[in-house]
FIPATI-737592 format. One record per residue (C-alpha): residue number from 1; x, y, z. Coordinates in steps of 0.1 Angstrom, whole numbers, plus 5000, padded with zeros to 4 digits. Layout:
(NUM (X Y Z))
...
***
This chain:
(1 (3785 5471 6557))
(2 (3772 5496 6531))
(3 (3795 5523 6545))
(4 (3825 5500 6540))
(5 (3813 5488 6506))
(6 (3810 5524 6493))
(7 (3842 5536 6509))
(8 (3871 5549 6487))
(9 (3897 5524 6475))
(10 (3925 5538 6497))
(11 (3903 5534 6528))
(12 (3895 5498 6519))
(13 (3933 5491 6514))
(14 (3941 5507 6548))
(15 (3914 5486 6565))
(16 (3927 5454 6548))
(17 (3963 5462 6560))
(18 (3950 5466 6595))
(19 (3932 5433 6595))
(20 (3961 5414 6580))
(21 (3985 5431 6604))
(22 (3965 5419 6634))
(23 (3962 5384 6619))
(24 (4000 5380 6612))
(25 (4013 5398 6643))
(26 (3989 5385 6670))
(27 (3969 5355 6660))
(28 (3985 5320 6661))
(29 (3995 5301 6640))
(30 (3997 5330 6615))
(31 (4020 5350 6639))
(32 (4050 5327 6633))
(33 (4082 5344 6623))
(34 (4076 5344 6585))
(35 (4083 5371 6558))
(36 (4046 5379 6558))
(37 (4047 5389 6595))
(38 (4077 5412 6589))
(39 (4061 5427 6558))
(40 (4027 5436 6575))
(41 (4044 5447 6607))
(42 (4066 5472 6587))
(43 (4036 5485 6567))
(44 (4015 5488 6598))
(45 (4042 5507 6619))
(46 (4057 5528 6591))
(47 (4027 5537 6569))
(48 (3991 5530 6578))
(49 (3986 5552 6609))
(50 (4003 5582 6593))
(51 (3983 5577 6561))
(52 (3950 5578 6581))
(53 (3961 5611 6597))
(54 (3971 5626 6564))
(55 (3938 5616 6549))
(56 (3920 5634 6577))
(57 (3942 5666 6574))
(58 (3941 5667 6536))
(59 (3908 5653 6522))
(60 (3910 5672 6489))
(61 (3925 5659 6457))
(62 (3946 5691 6452))
(63 (3959 5693 6488))
(64 (3990 5672 6483))
(65 (4007 5652 6455))
(66 (4011 5615 6457))
(67 (4048 5617 6468))
(68 (4039 5642 6494))
(69 (4012 5620 6509))
(70 (4036 5590 6509))
(71 (4064 5609 6526))
(72 (4042 5626 6551))
(73 (4025 5593 6559))
(74 (4058 5576 6567))
(75 (4070 5605 6589))
(76 (4038 5607 6609))
(77 (4036 5569 6613))
(78 (4070 5569 6629))
(79 (4061 5597 6652))
(80 (4027 5581 6661))
(81 (4043 5547 6668))
(82 (4070 5564 6691))
(83 (4044 5584 6711))
(84 (4020 5555 6714))
(85 (4047 5532 6727))
(86 (4058 5559 6751))
(87 (4022 5563 6765))
(88 (4017 5525 6767))
(89 (4048 5522 6789))
(90 (4029 5540 6817))
(91 (3998 5518 6815))
(92 (3992 5483 6830))
(93 (3994 5468 6795))
(94 (4030 5479 6790))
(95 (4051 5482 6758))
(96 (4042 5448 6742))
(97 (4032 5437 6707))
(98 (3995 5432 6715))
(99 (3989 5466 6732))
(100 (4008 5484 6705))
(101 (3990 5468 6676))
(102 (3956 5471 6692))
(103 (3960 5507 6703))
(104 (3974 5518 6669))
(105 (3946 5499 6652))
(106 (3920 5517 6673))
(107 (3936 5551 6666))
(108 (3939 5544 6629))
(109 (3902 5533 6626))
(110 (3891 5564 6644))
(111 (3911 5586 6620))
(112 (3899 5568 6589))
(113 (3863 5571 6601))
(114 (3868 5609 6606))
(115 (3885 5612 6573))
(116 (3857 5594 6555))
(117 (3831 5617 6571))
(118 (3852 5648 6562))
(119 (3856 5637 6525))
(120 (3819 5633 6521))
(121 (3813 5669 6532))
(122 (3832 5683 6502))
(123 (3821 5682 6466))
(124 (3827 5648 6449))
(125 (3849 5662 6422))
(126 (3872 5677 6448))
(127 (3876 5646 6469))
(128 (3909 5628 6470))
(129 (3908 5594 6453))
(130 (3937 5571 6451))
(131 (3949 5560 6416))
(132 (3980 5539 6412))
(133 (3985 5552 6376))
(134 (3983 5588 6387))
(135 (4008 5580 6415))
(136 (4033 5565 6390))
(137 (4028 5595 6367))
(138 (4036 5618 6395))
(139 (4068 5600 6402))
(140 (4079 5601 6365))
(141 (4071 5639 6363))
(142 (4089 5646 6395))
(143 (4120 5626 6384))
(144 (4123 5651 6354))
(145 (4115 5683 6374))
(146 (4133 5698 6403))
(147 (4116 5690 6436))
(148 (4094 5717 6450))
(149 (4100 5734 6484))
(150 (4074 5714 6502))
(151 (4088 5681 6487))
(152 (4123 5692 6499))
(153 (4109 5699 6534))
(154 (4091 5665 6535))
(155 (4122 5646 6524))
(156 (4143 5665 6550))
(157 (4116 5657 6576))
(158 (4116 5620 6566))
(159 (4154 5617 6569))
(160 (4154 5636 6602))
(161 (4127 5614 6617))
(162 (4147 5583 6607))
(163 (4179 5598 6621))
(164 (4161 5607 6654))
(165 (4145 5572 6657))
(166 (4179 5556 6651))
(167 (4195 5580 6675))
(168 (4171 5571 6702))
(169 (4178 5534 6697))
(170 (4215 5539 6696))
(171 (4214 5562 6727))
(172 (4194 5536 6746))
(173 (4218 5508 6734))
(174 (4250 5525 6744))
(175 (4242 5548 6773))
(176 (4217 5528 6794))
(177 (4231 5500 6815))
(178 (4220 5466 6805))
(179 (4190 5453 6825))
(180 (4196 5423 6847))
(181 (4167 5399 6847))
(182 (4156 5363 6844))
(183 (4128 5352 6821))
(184 (4106 5327 6838))
(185 (4076 5312 6821))
(186 (4053 5281 6818))
(187 (4040 5267 6786))
(188 (4009 5247 6777))
(189 (4001 5224 6748))
(190 (4019 5233 6716))
(191 (4046 5253 6734))
(192 (4023 5283 6738))
(193 (4014 5303 6769))
(194 (3979 5289 6768))
(195 (3959 5256 6769))
(196 (3973 5246 6802))
(197 (3963 5213 6817))
(198 (3941 5222 6848))
(199 (3923 5189 6855))
(200 (3946 5166 6876))
(201 (3939 5132 6892))
(202 (3951 5118 6925))
(203 (3981 5094 6921))
(204 (3984 5101 6884))
(205 (4014 5118 6868))
(206 (4012 5154 6856))
(207 (4036 5176 6838))
(208 (4042 5212 6829))
(209 (4068 5228 6806))
(210 (4089 5254 6824))
(211 (4113 5278 6808))
(212 (4142 5298 6824))
(213 (4164 5323 6805))
(214 (4194 5339 6823))
(215 (4199 5376 6814))
(216 (4217 5385 6847))
(217 (4250 5392 6829))
(218 (4266 5365 6849))
(219 (4264 5328 6858))
(220 (4235 5320 6881))
(221 (4226 5291 6903))
(222 (4188 5287 6904))
(223 (4165 5265 6926))
(224 (4131 5256 6911))
(225 (4105 5244 6935))
(226 (4071 5232 6924))
(227 (4042 5231 6949))
(228 (4007 5217 6946))
(229 (3983 5231 6973))
(230 (4013 5241 6994))
(231 (4029 5207 6992))
(232 (4063 5204 6975))
(233 (4061 5179 6946))
(234 (4094 5187 6927))
(235 (4127 5205 6934))
(236 (4154 5212 6908))
(237 (4189 5228 6910))
(238 (4197 5246 6878))
(239 (4229 5264 6868))
(240 (4228 5287 6837))
(241 (4255 5307 6821))
(242 (4248 5343 6809))
(243 (4224 5341 6780))
(244 (4217 5304 6785))
(245 (4182 5290 6783))
(246 (4166 5261 6802))
(247 (4134 5246 6788))
(248 (4122 5213 6804))
(249 (4092 5194 6815))
(250 (4085 5192 6852))
(251 (4068 5159 6860))
(252 (4053 5149 6893))
(253 (4027 5126 6909))
(254 (3996 5144 6921))
(255 (3994 5138 6958))
(256 (3965 5161 6969))
(257 (3928 5166 6959))
(258 (3907 5197 6959))
(259 (3883 5215 6935))
(260 (3906 5246 6934))
(261 (3942 5243 6942))
(262 (3972 5264 6934))
(263 (4000 5248 6914))
(264 (4030 5271 6921))
(265 (4064 5274 6905))
(266 (4089 5292 6927))
(267 (4123 5302 6913))
(268 (4150 5310 6939))
(269 (4183 5328 6929))
(270 (4215 5317 6945))
(271 (4210 5311 6983))
(272 (4180 5335 6988))
(273 (4152 5324 7011))
(274 (4126 5345 6992))
(275 (4114 5335 6957))
(276 (4130 5356 6930))
(277 (4102 5348 6905))
(278 (4069 5330 6909))
(279 (4042 5316 6887))
(280 (4010 5297 6894))
(281 (3981 5279 6878))
(282 (3947 5272 6894))
(283 (3939 5236 6890))
(284 (3914 5210 6902))
(285 (3925 5177 6915))
(286 (3901 5148 6914))
(287 (3898 5113 6928))
(288 (3899 5084 6903))
(289 (3875 5060 6919))
(290 (3884 5034 6893))
(291 (3916 5029 6912))
(292 (3907 5025 6949))
(293 (3943 5014 6957))
(294 (3955 5049 6949))
(295 (3929 5066 6971))
(296 (3937 5042 7000))
(297 (3974 5053 6998))
(298 (3966 5090 7004))
(299 (3934 5088 7025))
(300 (3934 5096 7062))
(301 (3924 5066 7083))
(302 (3892 5069 7104))
(303 (3913 5071 7136))
(304 (3930 5103 7124))
(305 (3900 5121 7111))
(306 (3899 5154 7130))
(307 (3868 5166 7149))
(308 (3849 5198 7142))
(309 (3841 5218 7174))
(310 (3803 5224 7178))
(311 (3796 5209 7144))
(312 (3758 5212 7147))
(313 (3758 5247 7163))
(314 (3738 5236 7193))
(315 (3762 5257 7215))
(316 (3773 5293 7212))
(317 (3810 5284 7210))
(318 (3836 5270 7186))
(319 (3831 5294 7157))
(320 (3843 5330 7151))
(321 (3825 5355 7130))
(322 (3843 5382 7109))
(323 (3831 5407 7083))
(324 (3844 5437 7064))
(325 (3809 5452 7062))
(326 (3792 5462 7095))
(327 (3757 5452 7081))
(328 (3767 5415 7078))
(329 (3756 5397 7110))
(330 (3764 5363 7122))
(331 (3745 5344 7150))
(332 (3738 5310 7163))
(333 (3702 5303 7152))
(334 (3675 5282 7168))
(335 (3642 5279 7149))
(336 (3623 5269 7181))
(337 (3633 5301 7200))
(338 (3616 5334 7195))
(339 (3633 5367 7205))
(340 (3623 5379 7239))
(341 (3602 5411 7236))
(342 (3609 5427 7270))
(343 (3615 5463 7258))
(344 (3588 5489 7251))
(345 (3583 5515 7224))
(346 (3555 5540 7227))
(347 (3545 5574 7215))
(348 (3521 5596 7196))
(349 (3517 5601 7158))
(350 (3506 5636 7149))
(351 (3498 5655 7117))
(352 (3526 5678 7107))
(353 (3507 5710 7099))
(354 (3479 5709 7126))
(355 (3496 5689 7153))
(356 (3464 5669 7157))
(357 (3467 5631 7164))
(358 (3466 5607 7135))
(359 (3445 5576 7142))
(360 (3448 5542 7124))
(361 (3484 5550 7113))
(362 (3506 5519 7107))
(363 (3535 5516 7131))
(364 (3561 5489 7122))
(365 (3592 5481 7142))
(366 (3619 5459 7125))
(367 (3656 5451 7126))
(368 (3659 5447 7088))
(369 (3670 5411 7094))
(370 (3636 5395 7096))
(371 (3623 5406 7130))
(372 (3590 5426 7127))
(373 (3563 5438 7151))
(374 (3535 5461 7142))
(375 (3504 5479 7155))
(376 (3481 5508 7147))
(377 (3475 5541 7165))
(378 (3443 5546 7185))
(379 (3419 5575 7182))
(380 (3443 5597 7202))
(381 (3472 5588 7179))
(382 (3488 5567 7206))
(383 (3507 5534 7200))
(384 (3527 5510 7222))
(385 (3547 5479 7213))
(386 (3567 5453 7230))
(387 (3599 5447 7211))
(388 (3632 5429 7213))
(389 (3664 5448 7223))
(390 (3690 5460 7198))
(391 (3693 5483 7168))
(392 (3658 5488 7153))
(393 (3639 5509 7128))
(394 (3605 5524 7132))
(395 (3584 5531 7101))
(396 (3551 5549 7102))
(397 (3526 5557 7075))
(398 (3489 5561 7066))
(399 (3471 5565 7033))
(400 (3475 5600 7019))
(401 (3506 5606 7041))
(402 (3544 5603 7035))
(403 (3562 5575 7053))
(404 (3583 5585 7083))
(405 (3613 5564 7093))
(406 (3633 5566 7126))
(407 (3664 5545 7135))
(408 (3671 5539 7172))
(409 (3687 5516 7198))
(410 (3669 5501 7228))
(411 (3683 5480 7257))
(412 (3669 5448 7271))
(413 (3640 5457 7293))
(414 (3642 5494 7283))
(415 (3614 5518 7276))
(416 (3616 5545 7249))
(417 (3591 5572 7238))
(418 (3592 5581 7201))
(419 (3567 5606 7187))
(420 (3562 5608 7150))
(421 (3549 5635 7127))
(422 (3534 5627 7093))
(423 (3533 5650 7064))
(424 (3505 5648 7039))
(425 (3514 5639 7004))
(426 (3515 5668 6979))
(427 (3485 5654 6961))
(428 (3462 5661 6991))
(429 (3450 5689 7013))
(430 (3443 5687 7050))
(431 (3409 5697 7063))
(432 (3401 5700 7101))
(433 (3365 5692 7111))
(434 (3358 5705 7146))
(435 (3337 5683 7169))
(436 (3300 5690 7175))
(437 (3291 5715 7202))
(438 (3276 5688 7223))
(439 (3309 5669 7223))
(440 (3333 5696 7235))
(441 (3358 5672 7248))
(442 (3361 5653 7215))
(443 (3392 5660 7193))
(444 (3387 5676 7159))
(445 (3388 5652 7129))
(446 (3414 5653 7101))
(447 (3402 5647 7066))
(448 (3425 5645 7036))
(449 (3411 5656 7002))
(450 (3427 5653 6968))
(451 (3436 5686 6953))
(452 (3421 5695 6919))
(453 (3446 5693 6889))
(454 (3451 5731 6887))
(455 (3462 5733 6923))
(456 (3487 5705 6923))
(457 (3523 5716 6933))
(458 (3553 5712 6910))
(459 (3566 5682 6929))
(460 (3536 5662 6916))
(461 (3544 5645 6883))
(462 (3524 5626 6856))
(463 (3530 5589 6855))
(464 (3522 5574 6822))
(465 (3529 5543 6801))
(466 (3515 5513 6782))
(467 (3504 5478 6790))
(468 (3514 5454 6762))
(469 (3509 5418 6753))
(470 (3543 5401 6760))
(471 (3539 5378 6730))
(472 (3522 5399 6703))
(473 (3534 5433 6716))
(474 (3499 5446 6710))
(475 (3482 5469 6736))
(476 (3461 5455 6763))
(477 (3429 5475 6767))
(478 (3409 5478 6800))
(479 (3438 5465 6821))
(480 (3438 5475 6857))
(481 (3469 5495 6867))
(482 (3477 5500 6904))
(483 (3505 5521 6919))
(484 (3513 5519 6956))
(485 (3539 5526 6982))
(486 (3531 5530 7018))
(487 (3507 5561 7020))
(488 (3503 5564 6983))
(489 (3478 5543 6963))
(490 (3463 5548 6928))
(491 (3443 5527 6905))
(492 (3433 5533 6869))
(493 (3424 5515 6836))
(494 (3442 5515 6802))
(495 (3424 5529 6772))
(496 (3421 5512 6738))
(497 (3457 5519 6730))
(498 (3468 5503 6763))
(499 (3478 5537 6777))
(500 (3474 5547 6814))
(501 (3482 5579 6832))
(502 (3478 5593 6868))
(503 (3493 5619 6891))
(504 (3519 5609 6917))
(505 (3544 5624 6941))
(506 (3581 5620 6933))
(507 (3586 5588 6953))
(508 (3594 5552 6946))
(509 (3564 5530 6938))
(510 (3554 5497 6926))
(511 (3532 5496 6894))
(512 (3512 5465 6890))
(513 (3490 5456 6859))
(514 (3465 5429 6856))
(515 (3439 5420 6829))
(516 (3415 5391 6822))
(517 (3434 5363 6804))
(518 (3468 5375 6815))
(519 (3493 5369 6842))
(520 (3497 5397 6867))
(521 (3530 5416 6864))
(522 (3546 5445 6881))
(523 (3576 5469 6880))
(524 (3593 5493 6903))
(525 (3600 5529 6894))
(526 (3615 5559 6912))
(527 (3595 5590 6902))
(528 (3623 5613 6913))
(529 (3647 5596 6889))
(530 (3624 5590 6859))
(531 (3608 5625 6860))
(532 (3618 5648 6831))
(533 (3604 5683 6831))
(534 (3574 5674 6851))
(535 (3565 5642 6832))
(536 (3576 5607 6836))
(537 (3593 5587 6809))
(538 (3571 5561 6793))
(539 (3567 5530 6814))
(540 (3561 5497 6797))
(541 (3544 5468 6816))
(542 (3542 5435 6797))
(543 (3516 5409 6805))
(544 (3521 5373 6795))
(545 (3488 5359 6780))
(546 (3470 5329 6794))
(547 (3469 5317 6758))
(548 (3466 5279 6764))
(549 (3438 5259 6779))
(550 (3433 5227 6798))
(551 (3399 5210 6803))
(552 (3385 5177 6813))
(553 (3365 5158 6838))
(554 (3370 5149 6875))
(555 (3355 5115 6884))
(556 (3357 5089 6911))
(557 (3369 5052 6909))
(558 (3335 5042 6896))
(559 (3336 5068 6868))
(560 (3310 5090 6884))
(561 (3316 5128 6881))
(562 (3328 5147 6911))
(563 (3313 5182 6912))
(564 (3328 5212 6930))
(565 (3363 5197 6930))
(566 (3392 5222 6935))
(567 (3416 5224 6905))
(568 (3448 5244 6909))
(569 (3475 5247 6882))
(570 (3508 5262 6893))
(571 (3544 5265 6883))
(572 (3558 5244 6912))
(573 (3547 5211 6928))
(574 (3548 5227 6963))
(575 (3521 5253 6968))
(576 (3541 5278 6989))
(577 (3568 5279 6961))
(578 (3544 5288 6933))
(579 (3549 5322 6917))
(580 (3520 5316 6893))
(581 (3488 5297 6898))
(582 (3452 5297 6885))
(583 (3423 5280 6901))
(584 (3388 5268 6892))
(585 (3362 5242 6902))
(586 (3344 5214 6884))
(587 (3308 5219 6876))
(588 (3279 5195 6883))
(589 (3290 5172 6855))
(590 (3326 5171 6869))
(591 (3337 5192 6839))
(592 (3363 5220 6842))
(593 (3383 5243 6819))
(594 (3411 5267 6828))
(595 (3432 5292 6809))
(596 (3469 5291 6816))
(597 (3501 5304 6799))
(598 (3525 5282 6779))
(599 (3550 5264 6800))
(600 (3557 5236 6825))
(601 (3531 5232 6853))
(602 (3516 5210 6881))
(603 (3479 5203 6883))
(604 (3465 5196 6917))
(605 (3429 5183 6923))
(606 (3413 5178 6957))
(607 (3380 5177 6975))
(608 (3370 5169 7010))
(609 (3365 5132 7015))
(610 (3388 5123 6987))
(611 (3425 5116 6983))
(612 (3440 5144 6962))
(613 (3457 5138 6928))
(614 (3487 5156 6912))
(615 (3497 5156 6875))
(616 (3527 5172 6858))
(617 (3521 5188 6823))
(618 (3537 5208 6795))
(619 (3516 5230 6773))
(620 (3526 5250 6743))
(621 (3514 5285 6733))
(622 (3478 5284 6720))
(623 (3475 5246 6728))
(624 (3443 5231 6741))
(625 (3449 5200 6762))
(626 (3424 5176 6777))
(627 (3433 5161 6811))
(628 (3409 5139 6831))
(629 (3417 5132 6867))
(630 (3404 5105 6891))
(631 (3401 5109 6928))
(632 (3400 5080 6952))
(633 (3377 5081 6983))
(634 (3396 5090 7015))
(635 (3397 5061 7039))
(636 (3389 5066 7076))
(637 (3417 5082 7097))
(638 (3422 5053 7121))
(639 (3460 5046 7120))
(640 (3488 5061 7140))
(641 (3525 5066 7132))
(642 (3546 5076 7163))
(643 (3581 5076 7175))
(644 (3611 5097 7183))
(645 (3634 5121 7164))
(646 (3669 5112 7177))
(647 (3704 5124 7173))
(648 (3731 5102 7190))
(649 (3702 5085 7209))
(650 (3690 5118 7223))
(651 (3655 5131 7216))
(652 (3653 5164 7196))
(653 (3625 5188 7205))
(654 (3608 5210 7179))
(655 (3616 5188 7149))
(656 (3590 5189 7120))
(657 (3580 5154 7110))
(658 (3561 5149 7078))
(659 (3541 5119 7065))
(660 (3534 5122 7028))
(661 (3524 5102 6997))
(662 (3546 5125 6976))
(663 (3515 5138 6958))
(664 (3488 5156 6977))
(665 (3483 5139 7010))
(666 (3505 5149 7039))
(667 (3503 5151 7077))
(668 (3527 5171 7099))
(669 (3536 5169 7136))
(670 (3563 5185 7158))
(671 (3583 5166 7184))
(672 (3578 5176 7220))
(673 (3605 5182 7246))
(674 (3615 5146 7247))
(675 (3616 5143 7209))
(676 (3583 5123 7206))
(677 (3559 5128 7178))
(678 (3525 5112 7168))
(679 (3506 5114 7135))
(680 (3471 5102 7129))
(681 (3466 5091 7093))
(682 (3446 5071 7069))
(683 (3460 5036 7060))
(684 (3482 5033 7030))
(685 (3518 5036 7018))
(686 (3536 5068 7028))
(687 (3571 5083 7032))
(688 (3581 5095 7066))
(689 (3609 5120 7072))
(690 (3621 5149 7093))
(691 (3622 5183 7076))
(692 (3644 5196 7061))
(693 (3645 5162 7045))
(694 (3683 5164 7041))
(695 (3687 5157 7078))
(696 (3672 5122 7079))
(697 (3666 5091 7058))
(698 (3632 5088 7042))
(699 (3614 5058 7057))
(700 (3589 5038 7035))
(701 (3558 5034 7058))
(702 (3531 5009 7049))
(703 (3503 5010 7076))
(704 (3470 4992 7078))
(705 (3437 5004 7092))
(706 (3437 5007 7131))
(707 (3474 4999 7132))
(708 (3498 5018 7155))
(709 (3534 5018 7141))
(710 (3565 5031 7158))
(711 (3591 5046 7136))
(712 (3621 5064 7151))
(713 (3640 5088 7129))
(714 (3677 5090 7134))
(715 (3691 5124 7124))
(716 (3727 5132 7119))
(717 (3723 5166 7135))
(718 (3695 5188 7149))
(719 (3676 5206 7122))
(720 (3665 5233 7146))
(721 (3699 5248 7152))
(722 (3724 5263 7127))
(723 (3746 5293 7121))
(724 (3730 5322 7103))
(725 (3748 5349 7082))
(726 (3724 5377 7073))
(727 (3725 5408 7052))
(728 (3696 5432 7057))
(729 (3673 5451 7033))
(730 (3676 5488 7029))
(731 (3714 5488 7028))
(732 (3741 5485 7001))
(733 (3769 5461 6997))
(734 (3801 5465 6976))
(735 (3821 5440 6956))
(736 (3843 5420 6980))
(737 (3821 5424 7011))
(738 (3817 5393 7031))
(739 (3804 5378 7063))
(740 (3823 5346 7074))
(741 (3825 5321 7102))
(742 (3857 5300 7108))
(743 (3875 5277 7131))
(744 (3909 5259 7132))
(745 (3910 5222 7126))
(746 (3940 5202 7137))
(747 (3951 5171 7117))
(748 (3978 5148 7130))
(749 (3989 5138 7095))
(750 (3984 5151 7060))
(751 (3958 5131 7041))
(752 (3925 5131 7022))
(753 (3892 5135 7039))
(754 (3857 5147 7030))
(755 (3844 5180 7043))
(756 (3806 5177 7047))
(757 (3781 5204 7056))
(758 (3745 5214 7051))
(759 (3735 5248 7037))
(760 (3703 5267 7028))
(761 (3695 5303 7019))
(762 (3664 5325 7020))
(763 (3663 5334 6983))
(764 (3642 5311 6962))
(765 (3640 5330 6929))
(766 (3661 5324 6898))
(767 (3663 5361 6892))
(768 (3691 5385 6903))
(769 (3720 5361 6898))
(770 (3756 5371 6903))
(771 (3754 5390 6936))
(772 (3754 5370 6969))
(773 (3774 5338 6969))
(774 (3776 5310 6995))
(775 (3812 5297 6999))
(776 (3833 5272 7018))
(777 (3870 5277 7022))
(778 (3899 5256 7034))
(779 (3931 5275 7043))
(780 (3918 5306 7025))
(781 (3911 5287 6992))
(782 (3875 5284 6979))
(783 (3866 5247 6978))
(784 (3829 5252 6970))
(785 (3806 5281 6961))
(786 (3770 5286 6949))
(787 (3749 5315 6939))
(788 (3720 5322 6964))
(789 (3697 5326 6933))
(790 (3678 5294 6927))
(791 (3655 5271 6947))
(792 (3678 5245 6961))
(793 (3664 5245 6996))
(794 (3685 5226 7022))
(795 (3713 5206 7006))
(796 (3741 5185 7018))
(797 (3776 5192 7003))
(798 (3805 5167 7004))
(799 (3839 5178 6992))
(800 (3870 5156 6991))
(801 (3901 5177 7001))
(802 (3936 5172 7014))
(803 (3942 5184 7050))
(804 (3976 5197 7059))
(805 (3994 5183 7088))
(806 (3988 5206 7118))
(807 (3965 5236 7116))
(808 (3938 5240 7089))
(809 (3914 5269 7088))
(810 (3878 5259 7078))
(811 (3855 5288 7069))
(812 (3820 5294 7055))
(813 (3810 5328 7042))
(814 (3786 5349 7022))
(815 (3805 5369 6996))
(816 (3795 5398 6973))
(817 (3806 5395 6937))
(818 (3787 5427 6927))
(819 (3776 5458 6945))
(820 (3739 5457 6952))
(821 (3713 5475 6972))
(822 (3679 5463 6987))
(823 (3688 5426 6983))
(824 (3684 5410 7017))
(825 (3695 5374 7022))
(826 (3701 5349 7049))
(827 (3723 5318 7047))
(828 (3723 5290 7072))
(829 (3752 5265 7077))
(830 (3748 5233 7097))
(831 (3761 5199 7105))
(832 (3797 5205 7096))
(833 (3818 5174 7097))
(834 (3850 5159 7085))
(835 (3845 5123 7073))
(836 (3867 5096 7060))
(837 (3866 5092 7022))
(838 (3847 5062 7009))
(839 (3871 5036 6993))
***
């Protein structure tokens, strides 16, 4: 702002003219056809751009007279506008008012900025400064004197440019044949090409304003067809004379539902079978449940609801998989089945320089999709593993050595020998210790020793940075900093300024920092990228302080203290989903205290012989909160809940059944081959359900001491089978990549039904949003989508849609909205059904 405030008056006037030109040419309602719009448009096109260029070329006060500046500004503005329009004609934006105004504004602003910088580089007394009085004086003096040669040249140039511009227009007008075209457009509220109505309701009227202008140089018969979701809702026959305009409102009754539907306007010319022009809007059509009589009119009856083939994926048929990225994989998944490991991988791991065997080396076999098997080499460097068949990766490493990776294929029952050599990291030196003379048959030992600083090779770099308090931004002294990646590991402490430093090879590594009173934090760096002239860029690791405190007493129902009780405070009610937690125990008086960061947490207290307790809490930065917790004595385990997990009266094996008080007490059992389960428990009130809970109703169980209670769980589908779409780690996806499954659904009549399915993904963090998306599609239109980021777990989705009569393609897919690497994910779809809508 100070730069603009101190700018010369002519620059301020030029900036003001640019702003008012944009306002009165582009922005409604100021861009109405008023004299102000014409005035600013003329000034903008015929003066401002040229004046900015003249200011840049002639920054001095004595370079040009006022008349010369004015004339040259007009000439250059005309030329700039012509060339800018010519260039825009070959861009996607085209020769239109908005691109012309915005592009010329950008050019003018750039020229004014350069002119302002150039003026400030010359002495102040020599700079050009605009004065209206001096400009009038120049005109009066020039009216009495004969014009100079340069003024004559400028006047001739101005007249010539006007003649050329007029000539171009006249040439285009009289030599080029008139273009034959039809203007076709839709208007929203206020008669503008915006603010369209996109929320529609089943059975309710909707309307859109449509305009047609005939510039075909002859009378034309048009047919206008309006479609909603592929269904024709309106047809018009329109005849227009040359130059005539038809502007009318198309009204129709909404007859389809869906979260994302195409509202199409197709214009046919004469008797053509192909649309001459087409327009569309994406709209959502909803059900108005306040009027069930409307829904009943359009809903498919139960007898006409189509069936989904292999809806619960218990068979390996009915669905097809497709992908445009070879790394996407689709498979029928059964959680109770483990891959058969009938193939064998074996070999030796040897040191690169000496050829001696490397013992205790890690050997890991994986498919990058979740399958992993691992072992270590023996004293002879030998390893052997049973693995599944397919395309696999072998990774081998040991501390002080570089990781080695090998990609291979192995057939079912096959045997493959893969020998691996490991190179020592450049930080180390290899020393061979021969065996004692009395053990001539023993192999020499390999010892790796770290090189002294003066002997380190150039590929070793210095990694350095700071550990800072995330709230105060102050350094954290004496923090432990660890760097690791396969064979490389380092640990150091920060100094008083929070600084740390160590030597490392140019590899990727994780840097983790921890300090007393802080949450642990880590970051990933690639030394080969961050290295500049042998030294790393400064790395910052921020630690969130455990600035708040909770304290209190743990006691029983009689008020007596409970010593040695376990207290755990975490950021999620379920232990396995906690990213942060801190623990302590109560002392002999039942007292405890625990430092935690500010935020929302769950506090869990338990001890053997007691029923646990769970409390939810919020705590602010620096707050000290007192929380006392009471534990009830645990009754004797003498009750039994048993029964069957059933689907269509058939027992389901391998189903996880949970009995829980929704706090800290829970018991788990798995059904046997017949679907039977049995859970021994304490008496009390509990909730019984099959996991994932979305598959069954939750049963309220109240059981007494020594009671046996039968509770059968009716499931809509088997929770052990589903379809899995997976994308592996170590690979990269591109925008638009996908993996999809689909099948064709046949409907005898058009009507409304509900598509229902269950879905879950493997990614539980809220970070990294905007990459992988779960989607459901009907006839190639997305009807549901959700980012894999977030901790939804298994969820059931129900979407009211309109099915076409005949074939409908139902698809589920994982879709990439951004390119990403090293972001593995799995998505499971299950229990796909088409249901009648509830009326």
